[in-house]
N, C-alpha and C positions, 0 to 999 in steps of 0.2 A: 561585633556591633554593639555600641553603647546605646542605652536608652536616652531619649531626649530629656533635657533638664526640665524642671518645673516651669522655668521661664519659657523655654521653647514649646512646651506643651500648651501653655496659655496663649502664646502667639499663634500656634497652629489652630487652637480652638477659635481664636479671633478670626483667623483667615477663613475657616469653614463657615462661621456665622456670617461673615461679610459676604462670602460667595453665595450663601443661601438667602441673602436679603435681610438678615436679622442684624440691623445696625446697632440696636441697643445691646444685644449680647456681645457683639464684636467690641464695643466700647468697654463693657465690663471686663471682658477677657484681656483687652489691651491694658487696662488700668491694673488688673491683677498681675500681669507680667511685669509691669514697672515696679509694683510693690515687692514682688519676689526678687527682682534685680537689686533693689535697694537693700533688702535683707541679706542677699548674697554678698553684696559689696561690703556691708558692715562686717559680716563674718570674715571676709577676706582680710580686712584691715585690722581685725581684732578689737573692735570697739563696740560699745553697747548701741543697739539700734535705736532709731527714733521711735517714740511711742506713737500710737495712733493708727487709724485705718488708712486705706489706700488713698482716700481723698486728702487726708492730712499729709501723707507722703508727697503727693503731687503739689500741694500748697507750699510745702517746705522747699521743694526743688525750685518752684517758680519764684520764690522770694529770696533764694540764696545767691548772693552776688558772685560766688566762686564758680557757679555754673556758666557755661557759655550762653549767650543770649538765645541762640537757636534752641537749646535744651530747655531753658526757662520758658520760652514761648510755646514749645511743644507741651510742656506740663500744664501751662495755662489753658491751652486749647483742649487738652484731654480732660481737664478737670471741670470745664464749663458744662453746666447742665444743658441737656437737650432743649429744655423749655426756654433757654436764653440764646438759642442759636442765631437769632436775628438781631440781637442787641449787644452781643459780646463776642470775643474771639471764639470761634468754634471750628473744630476740625471736621472736615468731611472725610478724612482718612485717618482714623485712630491708629491703624497699624503702622503707618509711617512715623507718626509721633511717638508711639511706644518704642519702635525699633531705634529711633534716634536717641531716646533716653537710655534704653537698655544698652545700646552700643557704647554710649559715652561712659556709663558705669562700668561696663566690662573692660574698657580700655584704661580706666583710671585705677592706678594701683597705689595712689597716695591717700592720706586721710584728710587732706586739706579741703576737699570738695564738700564734704558733708559734716564736718565737725562744727 
């Protein structure tokens, strides 16, 4: 039996937080899962990773035209501050958005998406 990857660990932590009613922690864990998936993707394609924190990673995804619209929209929702939930795109399900982005990165073996 293999141990879960860091991405899977963060997604699991997000699930537990969500189930426990801790939406803030679930969003943080979901965001971290995306950042870890981006780092893993960069390592897989052998390129230098983007600099910046998790929010910068999400901004880059949402602004990069090579990503499918659904992935860019998920990144936008996931990066929206809780305080702007009524005036901007906001996800009520950060796990689904994170899984969409993570799944896209896991399936992409080219370097065209993030270069």
